[in-house]
C-alpha positions as CSV (number, residue, x, y, z in Angstrom):
1,M,76.7,151.1,84.2
2,Y,79.8,152.7,85.6
3,E,79.6,150.6,88.8
4,Q,79.3,147.4,86.7
5,A,82.3,148.3,84.6
6,R,84.3,149.2,87.6
7,S,83.3,146.0,89.3
8,I,84.3,143.9,86.3
9,T,87.6,145.7,86.0
10,T,88.4,145.2,89.6
11,N,87.5,141.5,89.6
12,V,89.6,140.9,86.4
13,F,92.6,142.7,88.0
14,K,92.2,140.8,91.2
15,F,92.1,137.5,89.3
16,I,95.2,138.4,87.3
17,V,97.1,139.3,90.5
18,N,96.0,136.2,92.4
19,F,96.8,134.0,89.4
20,F,100.3,135.5,89.2
21,F,100.9,134.9,92.9
22,M,99.6,131.3,92.6
23,L,102.1,130.7,89.7
24,L,104.9,132.3,91.7
25,I,104.2,130.3,94.8
26,T,103.8,127.0,92.9
27,F,107.1,127.6,91.1
28,Y,109.1,128.2,94.2
29,L,107.4,125.3,96.1
30,L,108.3,123.0,93.2
31,L,111.8,124.4,93.0
32,D,112.6,124.2,96.7
33,S,110.5,121.1,97.6
34,G,113.5,119.1,98.8
35,R,114.6,121.8,101.2
36,L,111.0,122.2,102.4
37,V,110.6,118.5,103.1
38,S,114.0,118.3,104.9
39,F,113.0,121.3,107.0
40,I,109.7,119.7,108.0
41,V,111.5,116.4,108.8
42,K,113.9,118.3,111.1
43,L,110.9,119.8,112.9
44,S,109.1,116.4,113.2
45,P,109.3,114.7,116.6
46,L,109.1,111.3,114.8
47,P,112.1,109.0,114.3
48,E,113.8,109.3,110.9
49,D,112.5,106.0,109.6
50,Q,108.9,106.9,110.4
51,D,109.3,110.2,108.7
52,Q,110.5,108.5,105.6
53,K,107.6,106.0,105.7
54,L,105.2,108.9,106.1
55,I,106.7,110.8,103.2
56,Q,106.7,107.7,101.0
57,K,103.0,107.0,101.9
58,F,102.1,110.6,101.1
59,K,103.9,110.3,97.7
60,D,102.1,107.0,96.9
61,I,98.7,108.5,97.9
62,A,99.3,111.7,95.9
63,A,100.3,109.7,92.8
64,A,97.2,107.4,93.1
65,I,94.9,110.4,93.4
66,L,96.5,112.2,90.4
67,L,96.4,109.0,88.3
68,G,92.8,108.2,89.3
69,N,91.6,111.7,88.6
70,G,93.4,111.8,85.3
71,L,92.1,108.5,84.1
72,G,88.6,109.4,85.3
73,G,88.7,112.7,83.4
74,L,90.0,111.0,80.3
75,I,87.2,108.4,80.4
76,Q,84.6,111.1,81.1
77,G,85.9,113.3,78.3
78,T,86.0,110.4,75.8
79,L,82.5,109.2,76.7
80,G,81.2,112.8,76.5
81,G,82.8,113.3,73.1
82,I,81.2,110.1,71.8
83,V,77.8,111.0,73.1
84,F,78.1,114.5,71.7
85,A,79.1,113.1,68.3
86,L,76.1,110.7,68.3
87,F,73.5,113.3,69.2
């Protein structure tokens, strides 16, 4: 019984710490994203125009993925709610 309580407490504490670090890292990545991109572009051996094309392509793909997943989740949730209400 003691081992299980200790294990649960340890896992909850680890989860809270990891979640805090995830929020902290996400905050600073979003805050300094412009500086991070410019640093990566400076390190890139590609010409500037190809770097910009690559960045724009990445933004387009990321937006399409987020939009597709969001719409898919919305449709699935709506259909699931309808089926749940019917049965």
